N, C-alpha and C positions, 0 to 999 in steps of 0.2 A: 821455415816459412818466414816471410818478411812480416813484421808486426805493423800495427796501425801507427800512424804518426799524427799526433794531435798538434795542430797548429791553429790556435784560436786567434781572436781579433782584439785582444785586450792585454794590457800590461799589468794585470792584477798581481799583487804581491802576496796574495793569500796562500795558505797551505791547506793540505787535506782536501776535503770535499769541494770547498769553494775554488781551490786551485784547479781541480779537475773540471769543475763546471765551467770555469772561465775559459778553459781551453776549447770548449765546445761552442762558445759564443761566435756566431757568424761563421760556423765551420760546417762544411757539407758532410763531414764524417758522422754517421748514424742519424743524419737529418731525415725526418719523415714529414716535414711540412715546409712550404715556402711562403714567405710573406712578401707580397708584391706591393710596393709603395709607389704611389703616383701623386705628385703635387705639381700641377701645371706641367712644365717641361722636365721636372725632376723625376727620374725613374730609378728605382733601386729594388733589388730582390735580395732578401735575407734568408739563408737557410736556417731552419730552427728545429726544435725538438718538442713534440707535443707535451711530453711529460713535464718538462721544465716550464712551459707556458701554463699548463693546467695547475701546477703546484702554486703558482703565484697569482692566478687570475680565475675568478669564478666564471667569468664569461667564456674563457678558453676551455675551462673544465666542462662546462655544459656543452660547448661546441664539439668537443672531441669525444666525450665519454657518456653523454646523456641523450644523444640524438641517434637516430638510426644510421646516419652516415657521418663519417669522420673526414672532413675535407683535407685534402693535401695541399691546397692552395688557398691563401687568405689574401684578399685585396683590401688595402687600406688607402683610401683616397683623402685628399685635403689635409694631409699631415706631411711635414717635411721628413725626408729620410733620416735626418739627424734626430728628430723627435722620436721616431719609431726605434731607432738604434738605442737611444737613451733608455727607453722602456725595456728593451730586450736586455741591455747591459745590466739593469737593475734586477731583472728576473733571474739572470744567470749568476750574478756576482754580488748583489746588494750594494753596488757602487753607483754613486750619483756623480754626474759630471755637468752640472748646470753651468752655463756660460753667462746667463743674465736672467733678470726677472722675466723677460719675455719668453725665454727658453723654458723656464720653470712653469710658466703658465701653459705653454703648449703641451708640455709633458703631463701636467695635471689634467688637462682636458682629455688627452689620450688615455691616461690611467683611469679616468672616470668612465670613459667609454667601455673599457675592457675590465672594469671592476678590479683593479690592482690596488687593494686597500692599503697595503704597506707603502706603496709608492705615493698614494694620495697623502698619507700622513707625512712622509718625508718632504713632499713638495710644500705642504702647508708650513712645516717647520722652517724650510728654507726661505719662504716668502716672509715669514715673521722675523727671522734673524738677519736677513740680508739688509744692509744699510739702506735706509729710506732717505732719499735726497729729493731736491726740487725737481730733478730731471725724471725721477721714476715714481714719485708719490702718486700721481693721478692714475698711472697705469696700474700700480699695486692697489690703490684705493678702489677703483672700479671692479677689479677682479675679486677683491675681498668681499665687496658688496654682493656681487652676482653669485659667488660660490659660498657665501656665508662663512667666511674664515674669521672667527672672532679675534684671534691674536693679531693677525695682520691688520684687521680693521681697527683694533684698539691703538696700534702703533700709528697708523695714519691719522686717526682722529686726534691723538695727543700731539702729534707734530703740528697739525693745523691749529690746535688750540694754543700752543706755545709760540708759534711763529706765524700768526694769522696774517699780518700785513705783508710779509714776504711772500706768502702763498697767494693771497688775493691779488697782489700787484703783478704777479708773474704772468708772462704770456701763456704758460701752460694752463693756468686757471681758466682763461678765456676759451680754451679748446676742450675743457673737461666735459664729461657727459652730464646730462640732466640729473641722473641718479646721484652722481658724486656731489654736484653743486647743492642739490636738495639736502643731502646728508650733512654737508658742511653747515648749511643755514639752520639746520635743526639743533646744532650744538649749542649748549647753554654756556660753555666756557670758551671764550674767544678773547685773544689779547688785542682788543681794539679800544679806542678812546670813547667811541659812542657808536650807536647803530647806523649812523649816517655812512660810516666807512663800509659797513656790510652792504647797505643798500646800493651805494655807488658801485661796489664790486659786482653785485648782482646785475645792475644795469649794463655794465661793460660786458659781462658774459652774455646777456640777452641780445645785445647789439651784434655780437659775433655769431650768435645762434641764428639771428635773422639772416645774416649773410650766408650761413651754411644752408639755410632753407631757401635761399634765393628770394626772400621776401623783403629784405632790407629794412631800414629803420622805420618806415611808415607803419609797419606792423609790430613795432617793438612791444607793445602791450600784450600781443598774443604770445610772444615768447616769454615775457616776464610774468604773466598772470599766474602760472602754476607755482611760482615762488612766493607770491603775495602771502600765502598762509604761513610762511616761515620768516617773513620780514617784519620786524617790530617797529612799525611806523609810530605806534603809541609811545615808544621809548624816546622819541625825539621831542625837543622843545617845540613850541609853536613857531618860533622864528626859523628853526632848522627845517621844519616840515614845509613851511611856506616857501623857503628858499629852494628846497628840493623840487617842489611842484613847479616853481617858476623856471628852473633850469631844465626840467623834463616835463613839458606840458603835454606829452603824448602817452603818458603811462597811466594816469588817473583821469576819470571824468569829473565834471564839476560836482556832481552829487557825492561821489566818494570823497573828494577833497574836502567838501563842506562838512560831511559827517565826521571824518577823521580829525579835522581841525577842532570841531566842537568837543570831540571826545578827549583830545589832548588838553584842551583848555579846562574842560569840566571834570576830567578824570573818570568819566563813565564809559564803560565798554558795552552797554546794553544795546546800542544801535550800530554796532560795527557792520559794515557791508559784508555780504556773503563772500567767502573766499579770502578774507583778510584775517590776520592774527589779532587776537585780543590781548596778547601779552604786552604789557607796558614795562616790564622789568628790563633793565640794561643787561647785557651779557656779563657774565662773571669772569674775572681775570684769573687765569691759572697761575699757580705759584711759581712755576719755572719760567714764566714770561716776565717776571718782575725785573730780572737782570737786564732784559733787552728793552725795557720801557724807555729808558733815557735815550737810547738810540732812536727810538720811534719818535720821541718828542723833538729831537734835534732835526728831524726831517721837516718839521713844520716851519712855515714862513712867518708865523706869528711868534715874535720873541717872547711874548708874555707866557706862551705855553711852556717855555723852558723852566719856569719856576713854579709850575703847577703842582698841586697836590692831587694825588689819585687815591680814591677810596674804592676798593673792590672786595668782593668776597674771595677769600683765599682758600684754595683747596690744599689741605695739609698733607694728604696722602698721595697726591700725584695722579689720582684717578679722576679725570675731568668729567666723567659721565655720572658721577655720584654727587649728590648735594652735600654740602657741609654747613656748619653752623657758626663759623668764626669769621669776624670781619676785622681787618686791620687797615690802618692808614699809613701810606708811604709818602714821604716828602721827597720829591724828585728834583 
C-alpha cells in the first residue's frame, strides 16, 4: 500500500517531534479543522489539527474539548492571513518570523484573543529587544502602554529621556496619541534645557491634534488642556512665562495667567488653578544625555549658550524612573 506523504509548509530545520509537527503545518493530511481568514478582500483557508491548536491555546482547548460541539470550521475576521499563519507556525514549530514591530503587534493581538501564552511572551520579548528608532518608537510606545509591557515601555521612556529634543522636534511626535504624549510629559527625567522646550512641544502637538479633530487652532486650549496637569509652568522664570503667554494668547485665560505669574514670583503653589501642575522643579537630566548636550547647545542661535554651565541631577544607574540623590555640575 502507498504510504502517506507529509508535505508541510515550513522550512523548519528541527528534528524529532518538531520536525514531524512542522510537516503538518498548513497540511491537509490528518486535518480535522479549517481556519477561514477574512481581512477585507484577503481570504485564506488554513487546514489545521485540533490537538496542536489545543496544546498551545486555552481558547482552542475550550472550544474543541470543553463544549458540547467541536467545530470543524473557525472563522477569523479582521486579521491578515500572514498574522494567522504566524500564530499557526508558532503553535506547530515554536518558530517566530516577525517582519516588523507592526507585524509583532498584530500577532500579539491575535495571540491574546486565543490565549496563546507562550506566543504572548515571545512577542513581548521581541518588542523589547527590537531596535527602537525614531521611526518606530511611537508605534512601540503606544502598544506598550495599551498592553502594559513593562520592558518595552522602559526602553521607550529611556530613549525619550536621553534624546528628548530629537523626539520632541520630530514630525512623528506631532502625530503621537494623547496617551503617549501624556506619558512623556509625566517623565521626570528629560534632556531639555528648561520646561519651555517641553511646553512648546506640547503646543505643537496640540495644534496638530486640533487639525485632526477638524477644530483648528481657535480651539487649541481644548486640545491642550488635558496636558496642563503635566506641564510645569511654575518651573519657568517670570520672563519666560510672560513671553510664552504673549506668543500663545489663546491657551490661558487672564485669571490663570495672573495666578500663575504671582505663583512664579512668590514661589507659592497654594492658589494654582484647577487642572494645572503645582510642580515647580525643573526636569532632571539623565546621565546618558550628557554627551549629547553640546550638540543641543550648538543648535541655539544665542552664542552665549555655547559657553553655558549646566547643573542637573544625574541618574547614576541609568534608570530614569527612579529618583537619585547626587548632583554634579558640567561645564559645556
